[in-house]
C-alpha positions in Angstrom: 12.1 -68.1 -27.2 13.9 -65.0 -26.1 12.6 -63.9 -29.7 9.5 -64.4 -28.2 10.4 -62.7 -24.7 10.9 -59.7 -26.3 7.9 -59.4 -29.0 5.8 -59.8 -26.1 8.3 -56.6 -24.3 8.3 -54.3 -26.5 4.2 -53.4 -26.5 4.4 -53.4 -23.0 7.0 -50.7 -22.5 5.9 -48.6 -25.4 2.4 -48.6 -23.6 4.2 -47.6 -20.6 5.8 -44.8 -22.2 2.1 -44.0 -23.8 0.6 -43.9 -20.0 3.9 -41.5 -18.7 3.8 -39.3 -21.4 -0.2 -38.6 -21.0 0.3 -37.8 -16.9 3.2 -35.5 -17.9 0.4 -33.8 -20.6 -2.3 -33.9 -18.2 0.0 -32.8 -15.1 1.1 -29.2 -17.6 -2.3 -28.9 -18.9 -4.0 -29.0 -15.7 -1.2 -26.3 -13.9 -2.3 -24.0 -17.2 -5.5 -24.3 -16.3 -4.8 -23.6 -12.6 -2.8 -20.3 -13.3 -4.8 -19.0 -16.2 -7.8 -19.1 -13.8 -6.3 -16.6 -11.4 -6.9 -12.6 -12.0 -4.5 -11.1 -12.7 -5.1 -7.9 -10.9 -2.3 -4.3 -10.5 -2.4 -2.4 -7.6 -0.4 1.4 -7.1 1.0 1.0 -3.9 2.0 -2.3 -1.4 -0.7 -1.0 0.8 -3.3 -2.6 -1.2 -1.8 -5.6 -2.0 -2.8 -7.1 0.9 -6.3 -5.8 0.5 -6.2 -7.7 -2.8 -4.8 -10.5 -1.6 -7.2 -10.8 1.9 -10.2 -10.3 -0.4 -9.2 -12.3 -3.1 -7.1 -14.8 -1.6 -6.4 -17.9 -4.5 -7.6 -16.5 -6.9 -5.5 -13.6 -7.4 -1.7 -12.7 -8.1 -1.4 -9.0 -7.5 1.9 -6.8 -9.3 2.5 -4.1 -7.0 3.9 -0.7 -9.4 5.6 0.6 -6.8 7.3 -0.9 -4.9 8.6 -0.8 -1.4 11.2 1.7 -1.1 10.9 3.2 -4.1 8.5 7.3 -4.0 5.5 7.6 -6.0 6.3 11.1 -6.4 9.1 10.1 -8.7 9.2 6.0 -9.8 8.9 5.5 -13.1 7.6 2.2 -14.4 9.5 -1.0 -15.7 8.9 -2.5 -18.6 8.5 -5.7 -17.5 6.2 -4.2 -15.5 3.8 -2.9 -18.2 4.2 -6.2 -20.0 2.6 -7.7 -16.7 -0.1 -5.1 -16.4 -0.9 -6.0 -20.6 -2.3 -9.3 -19.7 -4.3 -7.7 -16.1 -7.9 -8.5 -15.4 -8.0 -5.5 -13.0 -5.5 -2.0 -11.7 -6.8 -0.5 -8.5 -5.8 2.9 -8.6 -5.4 5.1 -5.1 -7.4 7.6 -6.2 -6.6 10.4 -4.4 -4.4 11.7 -6.6 -1.2 10.2 -5.5 1.5 11.3 -8.1 2.5 8.4 -9.7 -0.9 8.0 -10.9 -1.6 11.8 -12.1 1.5 11.3 -14.5 1.2 7.5 -15.4 -2.2 6.9 -15.0 -3.5 7.4 -18.6 -0.9 5.5 -19.6 -1.4 2.4 -17.4 -4.9 2.6 -19.5 -3.8 2.7 -22.8 -1.5 -0.1 -22.1 -4.5 -2.2 -21.8 -7.8 -0.5 -22.1 -9.6 -3.6 -21.5 -9.0 -4.4 -17.8 -11.2 -3.1 -15.1 -9.7 0.1 -13.7 -11.3 0.2 -9.6 -10.5 3.9 -7.9 -10.0 2.8 -4.4 -10.9 6.7 -3.2 -14.6 6.4 -3.8 -16.7 7.1 -0.7 -13.7 8.2 1.2 -14.3 11.8 2.4 -10.8 13.6 1.6 -8.8 16.0 3.4 -6.8 19.5 3.0 -2.8 18.7 4.0 -3.2 22.1 5.7 -5.1 19.8 8.1 -1.9 18.4 9.4 0.4 20.8 8.5 1.2 23.8 10.9 4.1 25.1 9.0 3.6 29.1 8.1 4.3 30.9 4.8 6.4 34.2 4.6 3.2 36.1 5.0 2.6 33.7 8.5 -0.7 31.9 7.1 -1.2 28.1 7.3 0.2 26.7 3.9 -3.1 25.9 2.3 -2.4 22.9 0.1 -4.0 20.4 -1.7 -5.9 17.6 -1.0 -4.1 14.4 1.1 -3.7 11.6 -0.8 -2.7 9.1 1.7 -5.9 7.7 2.1 -5.4 4.6 3.2 -3.4 5.5 6.7 -7.1 5.8 8.2 -8.0 1.8 8.9 -11.8 3.5 8.6 -10.7 4.5 4.6 -8.8 1.5 4.2 -12.6 0.1 5.1 -14.1 1.5 2.2 -11.4 0.8 0.0 -11.1 -3.2 0.5 -14.6 -2.7 -0.5 -14.6 -0.5 -3.8 -11.7 -3.5 -4.5 -14.8 -6.3 -3.7 -16.8 -4.6 -6.1 -14.6 -4.7 -8.3 -13.3 -8.3 -8.0 -17.0 -9.5 -8.2 -17.4 -7.6 -11.5 -14.5 -8.7 -13.5 -15.4 -12.7 -11.8 -19.1 -12.8 -10.5 -19.0 -17.1 -10.6 -17.2 -16.2 -7.4 -19.0 -13.8 -5.4 -19.7 -15.2 -2.1 -15.9 -16.1 -1.6 -14.8 -12.5 -2.6 -17.4 -11.7 0.5 -16.7 -14.2 2.8 -13.1 -12.7 2.4 -13.7 -9.2 2.2 -16.1 -9.7 5.5 -13.6 -11.3 7.8 -10.5 -8.9 7.1 -13.0 -6.2 7.5 -13.3 -7.2 11.0 -9.6 -7.4 11.5 -9.1 -3.3 10.3 -12.2 -2.8 12.4 -9.7 -4.6 15.5 -6.9 -3.0 14.4 -8.4 0.8 14.6 -10.3 -0.1 18.2 -6.5 -1.5 19.1 -4.7 1.6 18.1 -7.4 4.0 19.9 -7.0 2.1 23.0 -3.3 2.7 23.0 -3.4 6.0 22.6 -6.3 7.1 24.4 -4.1 7.7 28.2 -1.6 10.0 25.8 -1.4 13.5 26.5 1.5 15.0 24.4 -0.4 13.8 21.3 1.9 15.8 19.0 4.3 14.5 16.3 6.9 15.5 13.9 7.8 13.7 10.5 9.8 13.8 7.3 7.1 13.8 5.3 3.5 14.6 5.7 1.8 10.8 4.9 0.3 10.9 8.6 -2.7 13.4 8.3 -5.2 10.7 8.1 -4.2 8.8 11.0 -3.6 11.7 12.8 -7.3 13.1 12.4 -8.4 10.1 12.9 -6.9 9.8 16.3 -7.3 13.4 17.8 -2.8 13.7 16.9 -0.9 16.6 16.1 1.4 15.9 13.1 4.4 18.5 12.6 5.6 17.7 8.7 9.2 18.6 7.7 8.7 18.6 3.4 6.0 20.5 2.4 4.7 20.4 -1.1 7.9 18.3 -1.9 10.2 20.8 -1.3 12.7 20.7 1.5 12.6 23.8 4.4 15.0 26.3 3.7 17.0 27.1 6.8 14.7 29.8 8.1 12.0 26.6 7.6 13.8 24.8 9.5 14.6 27.2 12.7 10.9 27.4 12.6 10.9 23.8 12.5 13.0 23.1 15.6 11.2 26.1 17.4 7.8 23.8 16.7 9.5 20.8 18.1 10.3 22.8 21.4 7.4 24.0 21.8 5.8 20.7 21.6 8.4 18.4 23.8 9.2 16.4 20.8 12.1 14.1 21.6 11.8 12.0 18.4 11.6 12.7 14.5 9.9 10.5 12.1 11.5 9.7 8.8 10.7 7.2 5.7 12.9 4.9 4.0 11.3 6.5 0.6 13.0 10.1 1.7 16.2 11.7 2.2 16.8 11.9 6.0 19.0 15.0 5.8 16.4 18.1 7.8 15.4 15.6 10.1 18.4 14.9 10.9 19.3 18.3 11.6 16.3 19.4 13.7 16.8 15.4 15.9 20.4 17.3 16.9 19.3 20.6 17.3 16.5 19.2 19.6 18.9 16.4 21.2 16.7 14.2 19.7 16.1 11.5 17.6 15.3 9.6 14.3 12.6 6.8 14.7 11.7 5.1 11.2 7.8 4.2 10.2 6.4 3.6 6.8 2.9 4.5 5.2 4.5 2.6 2.1 4.7 -1.2 4.1 2.9 -3.8 2.1 2.2 -5.8 5.4 -0.5 -3.5 6.4 -2.5 -4.4 9.4 1.0 -5.6 11.4 2.5 -1.7 10.3 0.2 0.1 11.7 1.1 -1.5 15.1 4.2 -1.2 15.1 3.4 2.6 13.8 1.1 2.8 16.5 4.1 1.5 19.0 6.8 3.9 18.0 4.2 7.2 18.2 2.5 6.5 21.5 6.6 5.4 22.9 7.5 9.4 21.1 4.4 11.0 22.4 4.9 9.8 26.0 
């Protein structure tokens, strides 16, 4: 009897094991297919990550080349980033002569010639650094710098960047055109709302000048009729004579707050803040959570300029 029972049990056990193995294999294959269907998208700076994620939704994986806290002027890609890049379907560059892209873009494209490169600056009206920089050179003239690369610091520019990103996603993945368009339009409405919120918050401010170490907020200043006084010019620390000039400018504009960014050494800004009996506050042009960050910047600026 026992032998007969065992003989009947063996095929049942084998069948159960086979079913379990088939389920595991099917689950494994499904996971791989789901992962593979996501587009690998590379971006240069953290704010672009939000632009791509809000537009691409659950159909994209985003990798940022310049991580939070790193400077776009000095950062060099890591080997693991180059590995991810080699399998990417799309790269969204800022396109406005960000130093990292000027140095590395050709090398990045050479790593993966099949990926689509989207220029986020297409359609953006670039402005000169001099429009937001009131430093004078030794001859008494305003510095004539290059074009300002920080285009993303204007929500209106961000809208154009998002439209360019959506066009790129549709080109790479046309089957999901409607999905990307829907996400794009929803996010464009959020950008329109933050633009209106900023205008409302800053509308009653009379002293519209602020001082910041790195001149990353020129498009923001131009958009909302502000005056940006920058400490650093052309990547150079100010000379003692420039520091004294900046101190006088801060007093002239009745500035009591000097803004710094986490990517840069605050030493010069601290010297000025001490000289005007002011304080330092941190704002960040490179934060990944773009809309929340604009709210934070606006709140700090409005309090400083009251």
